[in-house]
C-alpha positions in Angstrom: 112.4 5.5 99.3 108.8 5.1 98.3 107.0 6.0 95.0 103.6 8.2 96.2 102.2 8.4 93.0 99.5 11.2 93.1 100.0 13.1 96.2 101.0 16.9 97.5 104.2 16.3 95.6 102.0 16.7 92.2 100.7 20.3 93.7 104.3 21.1 93.8 105.2 20.5 97.1 108.7 19.4 98.2 110.2 19.5 101.6 109.8 18.1 105.2 107.2 17.3 107.0 107.9 16.0 110.7 110.0 12.7 110.0 109.5 12.7 106.1 110.8 14.0 103.3 108.9 14.8 99.7 111.4 15.0 97.0 111.6 14.3 93.2 113.7 11.1 91.7 113.9 10.5 88.0 110.7 12.4 87.7 109.2 9.6 90.0 107.4 11.4 93.3 108.5 9.9 96.2 109.2 10.3 99.8 111.4 8.7 102.5 111.7 8.8 106.5 114.4 10.4 108.2 116.5 8.3 110.3 115.9 8.7 113.9 117.9 10.8 116.3 120.4 9.5 118.2 120.4 10.6 121.8 123.3 10.8 123.7 123.5 8.4 126.7 122.0 9.9 129.9 121.1 7.1 132.5 124.1 6.9 135.1 124.9 3.3 134.0 125.3 4.4 130.3 127.8 7.1 131.2 129.6 5.0 133.6 129.9 2.5 130.7 130.8 4.7 128.0 133.7 5.9 130.6 135.0 2.6 130.8 134.8 2.2 127.0 137.0 5.2 126.6 139.2 4.1 129.0 139.9 0.7 127.6 140.6 2.4 124.3 143.4 4.5 125.7 144.3 1.2 127.3 144.3 -0.6 124.2 146.7 1.8 122.6 149.0 2.0 125.6 149.4 -1.8 124.8 150.0 -1.3 121.2 152.5 0.9 122.2 154.4 -1.3 124.5 154.5 -4.3 121.7 151.7 -6.3 123.7 149.0 -6.1 121.1 150.4 -8.9 119.1 149.3 -11.6 121.5 145.8 -10.6 121.7 145.2 -10.6 118.2 146.9 -14.4 118.3 144.6 -15.1 121.1 141.5 -14.3 119.0 142.6 -16.6 116.3 139.6 -19.1 116.0 137.5 -17.2 118.0 134.4 -14.9 117.0 135.7 -11.7 118.3 138.7 -9.8 117.5 141.5 -8.8 119.7 140.5 -5.8 120.6 137.1 -7.2 121.5 138.8 -10.1 123.8 140.6 -7.5 125.4 137.4 -5.2 126.4 135.9 -8.6 127.5 138.9 -9.7 129.5 139.8 -5.9 131.2 136.8 -4.6 131.3 135.7 -5.2 135.2 138.9 -3.7 136.0 137.9 -0.2 135.3 135.1 1.9 137.4 132.5 3.9 136.6 134.8 7.0 136.4 137.1 5.0 133.6 140.0 4.5 136.5 141.6 1.1 136.9 139.6 0.2 140.4 141.3 -2.9 140.4 144.6 -4.1 138.7 144.8 -7.6 139.6 141.6 -7.8 137.0 143.6 -6.3 134.3 145.2 -8.3 131.6 148.1 -6.9 129.7 148.4 -10.4 127.7 146.1 -13.1 127.0 147.8 -16.6 125.7 147.9 -20.4 125.8 151.1 -20.7 127.5 150.9 -22.0 131.1 152.5 -20.0 133.6 154.7 -21.6 136.1 153.3 -22.8 139.4 154.6 -21.1 142.5 155.5 -17.5 141.3 156.4 -15.6 144.3 158.1 -12.0 144.4 160.2 -11.0 147.4 162.4 -8.0 147.6 165.9 -8.6 148.0 167.8 -4.8 148.5 166.2 -1.1 147.9 165.4 -1.5 144.0 165.6 -5.0 144.0 163.3 -7.7 143.6 163.5 -11.7 143.2 160.9 -13.2 141.0 161.0 -17.4 141.3 158.7 -20.2 140.2 158.6 -24.1 139.9 159.8 -25.0 136.6 157.4 -27.6 136.1 156.1 -28.2 132.4 152.4 -29.6 131.9 152.3 -28.9 127.8 154.5 -30.0 125.3 154.3 -25.6 124.4 155.8 -25.0 127.6 160.0 -25.0 127.0 162.7 -24.2 129.1 163.5 -20.9 126.9 160.5 -19.3 127.3 161.5 -15.6 128.0 160.5 -13.8 131.5 158.9 -10.3 130.6 158.1 -8.0 133.1 155.9 -4.6 132.7 154.8 -2.2 135.2 152.4 0.4 135.4 152.0 3.8 137.4 148.4 4.4 138.7 144.5 4.0 138.4 144.5 6.9 135.7 148.1 6.3 133.9 148.0 3.7 131.5 151.4 3.6 130.6 152.6 0.2 130.4 156.4 0.1 130.3 158.9 -3.1 130.0 161.9 -3.6 132.8 164.7 -5.2 132.3 165.2 -9.0 132.8 168.6 -10.1 132.0 167.6 -12.4 129.8 165.6 -14.8 132.3 164.1 -18.0 131.0 161.3 -20.2 132.3 164.1 -22.9 133.3 165.9 -20.6 135.3 163.4 -20.6 138.1 164.3 -17.2 139.0 164.7 -14.0 138.1 166.4 -10.9 139.9 165.5 -7.5 138.4 165.6 -3.9 139.4 163.3 -0.7 139.3 164.7 1.8 137.5 164.8 5.5 139.1 162.3 6.8 136.4 159.7 3.9 137.7 159.8 4.3 141.1 156.3 5.6 141.0 155.2 2.7 139.1 153.9 0.1 141.7 152.0 -2.4 139.4 153.7 -5.6 137.9 152.5 -7.7 135.4 154.7 -11.1 134.6 154.0 -13.3 131.8 156.1 -15.7 129.6 156.9 -15.6 126.1 158.2 -18.1 123.7 161.3 -17.8 122.1 160.0 -17.1 118.6 157.5 -14.3 120.2 154.9 -15.7 118.7 153.0 -17.8 121.9 152.7 -16.1 125.4 151.0 -16.9 128.7 148.2 -14.6 130.8 150.2 -11.8 132.8 150.2 -12.3 136.5 149.9 -9.0 138.4 151.8 -8.3 141.7 151.9 -5.1 143.9 155.4 -3.5 144.3 155.8 -1.8 148.1 159.0 0.4 147.1 158.9 1.8 151.1 161.3 0.3 153.5 
């Protein structure tokens, strides 16, 4: 706000001329500039980034619904960004210009300080049943044999539902986890594996596997 003293205001004028509004304030004759109009993105790159950001916001809510966002908040402790910004930084490359998931292997559903075990492998056992195996090598004191195995599946590039699978209480020290894909998730081919401390306060980054349901 600027006091303009003797001016056209003193001649009885108030209103707008271009980007300036003339008005009276506490018996003072003032003028202020209007904020510049914010234009909607129009360049292809801007529109593509807008689509990615919209999709990752939907993905964020899917993780919250699945109870997974707490690990992002924990991972962001001591960092300049919050959990949501860390999720964007980590997983934005997984989305294409239309906001669809173009590379599920670049998508992270969890982030944390626990180690993933070495030698993680996945094999189909019988129709609908899978065997996940790993080496129980513990490189950090925070990594324990009672760390729980967690499994989640996703459907396709446009469906961001993140659904848990039953593991039968498998732990890191078991070295293997035999699990089944329920019929309702037969069209969910994208599997994410991570390990979680028994207190639920710490987790590992997630590891991606592509399930092939066909015989």
